[in-house]
N, C-alpha and C positions, 0 to 999 in steps of 0.2 A: 585680480590677474591670479593671484595665489590662492583665493578660494575655490574659483574654478577648476584651478590645476589640482589641489585635493579633493573635492566633487568629483573630479574626472577619473582620478586612482583608485577613489573610494569603490566608485561603480564598477569598474574594470574587475575589480578585487570581488564584488561580490558577484557580477554575472558570471566570473569563472567559478568561485567557491561553491557556488548553488547548485548548479548540476553535478560536479564532482559531491559532494556531499551528499544528494541524492542518489548517484549511483553506489555510493559506498555502504547507506543505510538500510535501501530498500532490497530485500532480498525476497525474491518469489518463495512459496511454497513449492514442494515437489510434484511433479505431475499426476501422482496418484492421489495426493492430496485435493488437490485442483478438481479431480474428476470425481471425488468422493463428495466434497464439498457441494459443487455444481448438481450434481445428482440430488443432494439431499433437499437444496432450494426447489430444483424442478418438482419433488415430491410435496413439499410446505410452501405453496405461495406465500405464507406470510413472512416468509425470510426474504422475499426477491428485494425489499428496500434496504437490508441490511446487503445484499449483494450488490445490489445497483452500487451503494455507497462504496464498498469495498473496490469495486472496479472501476471508479471514476477513474485511477490512475492508471490502468492498464496491469495493474501486477495486484495479485492476491498475496499478502503477506501472511506471517503466522500469527499475528494477534487479531487480524481479521477473520482468518477462518477459525480460529479458537472461537470469538463471539459468535460466529454463525452455528458452529457444530454445538458449541453449548446450551445456545437458545433452542435448538430442536434436542436438548437433552441428551445429545452422543456425548460421551468420553473424547475429550481430545488430549492427546499425547504429542509433547515435544518431537520435531522428526529428528 
C-alpha cells in the first residue's frame, strides 16, 4: 500500500513537471530566422533531414537553426 502511494506521488510529480520543464526550456526562434532557415533548406535538399529532425517537436530552436545554417556554410549569430 505504501509502495503504491509513493509510486503514485512520483508519477503525478513527473507528469506535471515534464510539460512545465519543456515549456520553460524550449524557446522558438524569431519568425525571420525561421523563414531564413526554411528558405535555405528549400534551396539545399541535403539539409532536409536536419530540418525534419529539428521540426519533430514542431518548434525550431536556436541550436537547431544554428546547426542547419552552419551546415550550409552561412554565419549564424544569436538572436
